[in-house]
N, C-alpha and C positions, 0 to 999 in steps of 0.2 A: 504494500500500500504506500502510495506516494502522497506527501503533503507538500503543497506548493503555496507560497505566499506572494501576492502581488502588492508591491509597496513602493514608496518613494525612498525608502531606506534611511530617512533622516533621523529616526529615533533608535536605530539599531547600533547601540553601543556594544562594547565587547561582552559585557555581562548578559545583556538581553539576547544577543546572537547565540552565545553559548547555551543559554537556558532554553531557547526555542529549538536549538539543534538537539539537545538532550531530550526534548519533548517529542521529537520525531520529524521536525521540519527537514525536508530533503532538498528543496529548491526554492530560490527567491527570484522573482522577476522584478527588476528595479526600473522604474520609469526615469529616463534621463532626457532632459529637455535640450541641452546643447553641450558640446564639448568646451564651450567658452563659459567660464564661470560668471562673467558679467551678464551675458545673455540669459543664462540659466536663472540667475537670481532675479533678473529683471522680470522674467516671465512668471516666476513663482511668487514674486513680491516679498520674498523672505531673504534677508541678508544672510550670506554664508550657506544658503541651501545647497549650492553645488558642492562645497566642502563637506557638508553633512551627508549628502548622498554618496559621495566617493568614500567617505569614512565608513558608512553603512555597508557598502559593497565589500570593502576590505574586511570588515568585522564578520560579515556572513561567510566570506571565503575562509578566513582564519578559523572559524568555528566548524568548518567542514561542510558548509552548505553550498551546493552548486548554484552559481549566480548567473543569471541572464539579464542583459539590459534591454530595455524597450525604448528605442530612440523615437521620440515623438516628432513628427515632421510638421512644422508650423510655418505658415506662409511668410510671416514677417521675419523669421529667422532665415528661411531659404533665400529671401531677397537680399540678404547681406552679401558683401563681396566674397567672403570666405565660404563658398558653397561646394567645394570640391567633394566632400563626403556625400552631400545630398545629390549632386550631379551624377556621381558614380552610381548611387542607388537608383535614381530615376532613369538612367540610360540602360539599366539591365532588364 
């Protein structure tokens, strides 16, 4: 039986990640708005949310939880000059 969590990862500190791993969580799908911390924080409206999300990803991984990221494609972010990642995705 597999238990999967869909989350933004911001509250996943080391203790919580270890605890939910012991409880049986096997995978975490973490929403990621942008590879750029400023754009990510601007979209979420929460200062340091990019850092909290990245920290959560690291903590899940450290606790033995398989982590997948879900990159959200947002028009206002795609229109920025640094669109190489999105262009690659859209061309495939």
